[in-house]
Steps between C-alpha positions, in 0.01 A plus 500: 500500500790735578717657229464527125442163325700628200802544734479153662294660782777743596398848619776743418751571225791738553592647162770761570721649769395790722749744648486741793335821384296337219144626488242228448136488396284227653165388361285232652163354419262244640495226236256263675275477805376173647296390796725406788489176694319676783201734485702795638774510233542517122813428297638773271756441223725803457721578197790746537721672241800715594693703246786747513383853412811632320492238222153349551665157535307222678679393818258258670187321382301305755178310434232332709631580846225383732373700797230408746283806563234544764153565358 
């Protein structure tokens, strides 16, 4: 259930180096929401993309990180 099936169920890919002083842009989105195993919680799948601002280069891509959220 965890991770991206296209990545052998891994969550995160690191695509480039980051150095002290680099400015980054972070975008995240809820890619899925499911009923949790208890009535008080749901499961959210979160996707994250981080890129370096100066050259717009992708640094980190992360897919289907699961979080249990209280209703």
